[in-house]
MARFIVEX-632218 format. One line per 4 residues: number of its first residue (from 1); their letters; for each residue x, y, z of N, C-alpha, C, O. Coordinates in nm, 2 decimals. Layout:
NUM) a) X/Y/Z/X/Y/Z/X/Y/Z/X/Y/Z | ...
//
This chain:
1) mtgh) 1.93/-1.39/0.28/1.79/-1.35/0.32/1.77/-1.20/0.26/1.84/-1.11/0.30 | 1.68/-1.19/0.17/1.65/-1.06/0.11/1.50/-1.03/0.12/1.42/-1.12/0.16 | 1.47/-0.91/0.10/1.33/-0.87/0.10/1.27/-0.84/0.24/1.14/-0.84/0.24 | 1.34/-0.83/0.34/1.29/-0.80/0.47/1.30/-0.65/0.50/1.40/-0.60/0.53
5) wtga) 1.18/-0.59/0.49/1.17/-0.45/0.51/1.09/-0.42/0.63/1.00/-0.49/0.66 | 1.12/-0.32/0.70/1.04/-0.28/0.81/1.04/-0.13/0.82/1.15/-0.06/0.80 | 0.93/-0.07/0.85/0.92/0.07/0.87/0.98/0.10/1.01/0.93/0.03/1.11 | 1.07/0.19/1.03/1.12/0.22/1.16/1.07/0.36/1.21/1.10/0.46/1.15
9) rsar) 1.00/0.36/1.32/0.95/0.48/1.37/1.00/0.50/1.51/0.96/0.60/1.58 | 1.08/0.41/1.56/1.13/0.43/1.70/1.26/0.35/1.72/1.30/0.27/1.63 | 1.33/0.37/1.83/1.45/0.30/1.87/1.41/0.15/1.88/1.49/0.06/1.85 | 1.29/0.12/1.93/1.25/-0.02/1.94/1.24/-0.09/1.81/1.28/-0.20/1.79
13) diga) 1.19/-0.02/1.71/1.18/-0.07/1.57/1.32/-0.11/1.52/1.34/-0.21/1.46 | 1.41/-0.01/1.53/1.55/-0.03/1.49/1.61/-0.15/1.56/1.67/-0.24/1.50 | 1.60/-0.16/1.69/1.65/-0.26/1.77/1.60/-0.40/1.73/1.67/-0.50/1.72 | 1.47/-0.41/1.71/1.41/-0.53/1.67/1.46/-0.58/1.53/1.48/-0.70/1.51
17) avrr) 1.48/-0.49/1.44/1.53/-0.52/1.31/1.68/-0.57/1.32/1.71/-0.67/1.26 | 1.76/-0.50/1.40/1.90/-0.55/1.42/1.90/-0.69/1.48/1.98/-0.77/1.44 | 1.82/-0.71/1.59/1.82/-0.84/1.65/1.77/-0.95/1.55/1.84/-1.06/1.54 | 1.67/-0.92/1.48/1.62/-1.02/1.38/1.72/-1.06/1.28/1.74/-1.18/1.25
21) vrra) 1.78/-0.96/1.22/1.88/-0.99/1.12/2.01/-1.06/1.18/2.06/-1.15/1.12 | 2.05/-1.01/1.29/2.17/-1.07/1.36/2.14/-1.22/1.38/2.23/-1.30/1.35 | 2.03/-1.25/1.44/2.00/-1.39/1.47/1.98/-1.47/1.34/2.03/-1.58/1.34 | 1.92/-1.42/1.24/1.90/-1.49/1.11/2.04/-1.52/1.05/2.05/-1.62/0.98
25) qgit) 2.14/-1.44/1.08/2.27/-1.46/1.02/2.36/-1.55/1.11/2.47/-1.57/1.08 | 2.30/-1.59/1.23/2.37/-1.68/1.32/2.49/-1.61/1.39/2.58/-1.67/1.43 | 2.47/-1.48/1.42/2.58/-1.40/1.48/2.53/-1.38/1.63/2.42/-1.34/1.65 | 2.62/-1.40/1.72/2.59/-1.37/1.86/2.61/-1.22/1.89/2.67/-1.15/1.81
29) qael) 2.55/-1.17/1.99/2.57/-1.03/2.03/2.72/-1.00/2.06/2.77/-0.90/2.02 | 2.79/-1.10/2.12/2.93/-1.08/2.15/3.01/-1.07/2.03/3.10/-0.98/2.02 | 2.98/-1.15/1.93/3.05/-1.15/1.80/3.03/-1.02/1.73/3.13/-0.96/1.68 | 2.91/-0.97/1.72/2.88/-0.85/1.65/2.94/-0.73/1.72/3.00/-0.64/1.66
33) addl) 2.93/-0.73/1.85/2.98/-0.62/1.93/3.14/-0.61/1.91/3.19/-0.50/1.89 | 3.20/-0.73/1.91/3.35/-0.73/1.89/3.38/-0.68/1.75/3.48/-0.61/1.73 | 3.31/-0.73/1.65/3.33/-0.68/1.51/3.32/-0.53/1.50/3.39/-0.47/1.42 | 3.22/-0.47/1.57/3.20/-0.33/1.56/3.28/-0.25/1.65/3.28/-0.12/1.64
37) gitr) 3.35/-0.31/1.75/3.43/-0.24/1.85/3.34/-0.16/1.95/3.38/-0.06/2.00 | 3.22/-0.22/1.98/3.14/-0.17/2.08/3.12/-0.28/2.19/3.16/-0.39/2.17 | 3.06/-0.24/2.30/3.04/-0.33/2.41/2.91/-0.42/2.38/2.82/-0.37/2.31 | 2.91/-0.54/2.43/2.79/-0.62/2.42/2.67/-0.55/2.49/2.56/-0.56/2.44
41) qyls) 2.70/-0.49/2.60/2.59/-0.42/2.67/2.53/-0.31/2.58/2.40/-0.30/2.58 | 2.61/-0.23/2.51/2.55/-0.13/2.42/2.47/-0.19/2.31/2.36/-0.14/2.28 | 2.51/-0.30/2.26/2.44/-0.37/2.15/2.31/-0.42/2.21/2.20/-0.41/2.14 | 2.31/-0.48/2.33/2.19/-0.53/2.39/2.09/-0.41/2.41/1.97/-0.43/2.39
45) elen) 2.14/-0.30/2.46/2.05/-0.18/2.48/1.99/-0.14/2.35/1.87/-0.11/2.34 | 2.07/-0.14/2.24/2.02/-0.10/2.11/1.91/-0.20/2.07/1.80/-0.16/2.02 | 1.94/-0.33/2.08/1.84/-0.43/2.04/1.71/-0.42/2.12/1.60/-0.46/2.07 | 1.72/-0.38/2.24/1.60/-0.37/2.33/1.53/-0.23/2.32/1.44/-0.20/2.40
49) gvdn) 1.58/-0.15/2.23/1.51/-0.02/2.20/1.53/0.08/2.31/1.45/0.18/2.32 | 1.64/0.08/2.38/1.67/0.18/2.48/1.71/0.31/2.40/1.80/0.31/2.32 | 1.63/0.41/2.43/1.65/0.54/2.36/1.78/0.60/2.42/1.82/0.59/2.53 | 1.85/0.67/2.33/1.96/0.75/2.37/1.95/0.88/2.30/1.86/0.90/2.20
53) lyit) 2.02/0.98/2.33/2.01/1.12/2.27/2.02/1.11/2.12/1.95/1.18/2.05 | 2.11/1.04/2.07/2.13/1.04/1.92/2.01/0.98/1.85/1.97/1.03/1.75 | 1.96/0.87/1.90/1.84/0.81/1.84/1.72/0.90/1.85/1.65/0.92/1.75 | 1.70/0.96/1.96/1.59/1.05/1.98/1.60/1.17/1.89/1.50/1.20/1.82
57) rlfe) 1.71/1.23/1.87/1.73/1.34/1.78/1.71/1.30/1.64/1.65/1.37/1.56 | 1.76/1.18/1.60/1.74/1.13/1.47/1.60/1.12/1.43/1.55/1.17/1.32 | 1.51/1.06/1.52/1.37/1.05/1.49/1.30/1.19/1.49/1.21/1.21/1.41 | 1.35/1.28/1.57/1.29/1.42/1.56/1.32/1.48/1.43/1.23/1.55/1.37
61) vldh) 1.44/1.47/1.38/1.48/1.53/1.25/1.39/1.46/1.14/1.34/1.53/1.05 | 1.39/1.33/1.14/1.31/1.25/1.04/1.17/1.29/1.04/1.11/1.32/0.93 | 1.11/1.30/1.16/0.97/1.34/1.17/0.94/1.48/1.12/0.85/1.50/1.05 | 1.03/1.57/1.16/1.01/1.71/1.12/1.02/1.73/0.97/0.94/1.81/0.91
65) ldis) 1.10/1.65/0.90/1.12/1.66/0.76/1.02/1.56/0.69/1.03/1.55/0.56 | 0.94/1.49/0.76/0.85/1.39/0.71/0.92/1.28/0.63/0.88/1.25/0.51 | 1.03/1.23/0.68/1.11/1.13/0.62/1.08/1.00/0.69/1.08/0.99/0.81 | 1.05/0.89/0.61/1.02/0.76/0.66/1.15/0.68/0.65/1.21/0.67/0.54
69) lrle) 1.19/0.62/0.76/1.31/0.53/0.76/1.27/0.39/0.74/1.18/0.34/0.81 | 1.33/0.32/0.64/1.30/0.18/0.63/1.44/0.11/0.63/1.54/0.16/0.59 | 1.43/-0.01/0.69/1.55/-0.09/0.71/1.54/-0.21/0.61/1.44/-0.27/0.60 | 1.65/-0.24/0.55/1.66/-0.35/0.46/1.77/-0.45/0.50/1.88/-0.41/0.54
73) drs) 1.73/-0.57/0.50/1.83/-0.68/0.52/1.90/-0.71/0.39/1.84/-0.76/0.29 | 2.03/-0.67/0.38/2.10/-0.69/0.25/2.17/-0.82/0.24/2.25/-0.84/0.14 | 2.15/-0.91/0.33/2.23/-1.04/0.32/2.17/-1.13/0.21/2.22/-1.24/0.19
//
């Protein structure tokens, strides 16, 4: 699956992109979390756009520098 781009302006945008690509690749949350060495709960929060300090700061830096983040499905 190629050519899926999305402008990311929030944690919710990033989470939605992660969820969409994970599902398209037929990977469960548990499998992806295990592969990454994170908890399924953390992955679920990420996919649901739960803000955390790191994501909030990332968007502050990007916004301040007028940088647009885009996500690409490389599969």
